[in-house]
C-alpha positions in Angstrom: 0.0 0.0 0.0 2.7 2.3 0.5 3.4 2.0 -3.2 -0.1 3.0 -4.1 0.3 5.9 -1.6 3.5 7.0 -3.2 1.7 6.9 -6.5 -1.0 9.2 -5.3 1.3 11.6 -3.4 3.7 11.9 -6.3 1.1 12.9 -8.9 -0.5 15.2 -6.3 2.9 16.9 -5.6 3.4 17.2 -9.3 0.0 18.8 -9.7 0.6 21.3 -6.9 3.9 22.2 -8.5 2.3 22.9 -11.8 -0.6 24.8 -10.2 1.9 26.9 -8.2 3.9 27.6 -11.4 0.7 28.7 -13.2 -0.2 31.1 -10.3 3.1 32.9 -10.4 3.0 35.9 -12.8 5.5 35.6 -15.6 7.7 38.5 -15.7 8.4 40.2 -18.9 11.9 40.0 -20.1 13.9 43.1 -19.2 14.4 45.2 -22.2 17.0 48.0 -22.4 15.6 51.5 -22.3 14.7 52.9 -25.7 17.5 54.9 -27.3 17.0 58.6 -27.2 15.8 60.2 -30.5 18.6 61.1 -32.8 19.4 64.8 -32.7 17.9 66.4 -35.7 20.6 68.0 -37.9 20.7 71.7 -37.4 18.6 73.4 -40.0 20.8 75.0 -42.8 19.5 78.4 -43.7 18.9 78.8 -47.4 21.1 81.9 -47.9 22.0 84.6 -45.5 19.4 87.3 -45.7 20.9 90.6 -46.6 20.3 93.5 -44.3 19.2 96.7 -46.2 20.8 99.8 -45.0 21.2 103.5 -46.0 24.6 105.0 -46.1 25.5 108.6 -46.7 28.1 109.0 -49.6 29.5 111.9 -51.5 29.4 111.6 -55.3 30.5 114.5 -57.5 30.6 116.8 -54.5 27.0 116.1 -53.4 26.0 114.3 -50.2 23.4 111.6 -50.7 22.0 108.6 -49.1 22.2 105.3 -51.1 20.8 101.9 -50.5 23.4 99.3 -49.4 23.0 95.5 -48.7 25.0 94.0 -45.8 25.8 90.4 -45.8 26.3 89.4 -42.1 27.8 85.9 -43.2 30.7 87.5 -45.1 30.8 91.1 -43.6 30.5 92.6 -47.1 28.6 95.7 -48.0 27.3 95.8 -51.4 26.1 98.7 -53.6 24.3 97.7 -56.8 26.0 94.2 -56.5 29.5 95.7 -56.2 31.6 95.7 -53.1 31.0 99.1 -51.4 34.8 99.9 -51.3 35.0 99.3 -55.1 31.8 101.4 -55.8 33.1 104.3 -53.6 36.9 104.1 -53.4 38.9 106.5 -51.3 41.0 108.0 -54.0 42.8 111.3 -54.2 39.6 113.4 -54.2 39.3 112.6 -50.5 41.7 113.7 -47.9 42.5 110.3 -46.7 43.7 109.4 -50.2 45.6 112.7 -50.8 49.5 112.4 -50.5 49.7 115.9 -49.0 47.0 115.5 -46.4 48.0 115.4 -42.7 45.1 116.0 -40.4 47.1 118.3 -38.1 48.5 120.7 -40.7 46.8 124.1 -40.9 45.6 125.1 -44.4 45.4 128.4 -46.2 42.1 129.1 -48.1 39.5 131.9 -48.5 42.3 134.4 -47.5 42.5 132.9 -44.1 44.4 130.2 -42.0 42.3 127.2 -40.8 43.4 124.7 -38.2 42.0 121.3 -37.3 39.0 121.4 -35.0 38.5 118.1 -33.2 38.2 114.6 -34.9 36.6 113.9 -38.3 32.8 113.5 -38.1 30.0 112.1 -40.2 27.7 114.7 -41.6 24.3 114.2 -43.3 22.9 115.6 -46.6 22.0 119.1 -46.1 24.6 119.7 -43.3 27.1 121.2 -45.7 27.5 122.5 -49.3 30.4 122.8 -51.6 32.1 126.2 -51.5 35.5 125.8 -53.3 38.6 123.8 -53.8 41.8 123.2 -51.9 44.6 121.2 -53.5 42.1 119.1 -55.5 39.7 118.6 -52.6 36.2 120.1 -52.4 35.9 122.4 -49.4 32.5 122.4 -47.8 30.8 124.9 -45.5 27.6 125.1 -43.5 24.7 126.5 -45.7 24.3 130.2 -45.3 28.0 130.7 -44.2 29.7 134.1 -44.8 32.2 134.3 -47.7 34.9 133.6 -45.2 33.2 130.9 -43.2 34.3 130.4 -39.5 34.4 126.6 -40.1 35.2 124.6 -43.2 35.2 120.9 -43.9 37.4 118.7 -45.9 35.9 115.4 -47.1 38.1 112.6 -45.6 36.3 109.6 -46.9 33.4 108.9 -49.4 31.1 108.0 -46.4 30.4 111.6 -45.6 33.3 111.8 -43.1 34.6 115.3 -42.8 37.4 116.9 -41.0 36.4 120.4 -39.6 38.8 123.3 -39.5 38.2 126.5 -37.8 39.7 130.0 -38.5 43.1 130.7 -36.7 42.7 133.8 -34.6 46.1 133.8 -33.0 46.5 135.3 -29.5 46.5 133.8 -26.0 45.0 130.5 -25.3 41.6 130.6 -23.4 42.0 129.7 -19.8 45.8 130.0 -19.9 
């Protein structure tokens, strides 16, 4: 009888083991975390947008504003498709291009002696008008100035940059 009992216990043990295994939750296999999304390539801009600017220039003795395109990618300024410096070169008609020009030398014009007054400055159309010539350079004065203007301006560069000169009065220095 012990044999029959062993036969009953064994299948019962086996059934219990199978039932216990069926009750245990099956765990899903551990999967690695999903890979992060690939970094999208940085968008490539079509073409650098040109910035539209207005620049004062002097052409044939007249101050005028002209449209210029600035390319931030290259740093070039363009006027009508040409590099600005090629369209408006600093040649001998400008003080900076004249061999004789030295910004601290006095000049004699309009029967007077003029000395440098301060640093070059940028003027706008209407600020000055052409009055005469000095060693190939156009001399400018403020509109409505007397024949012998107290201040004259020599054009240093084509971008409306002028060096002012004032009449030299001589005598003692103020405050001295």
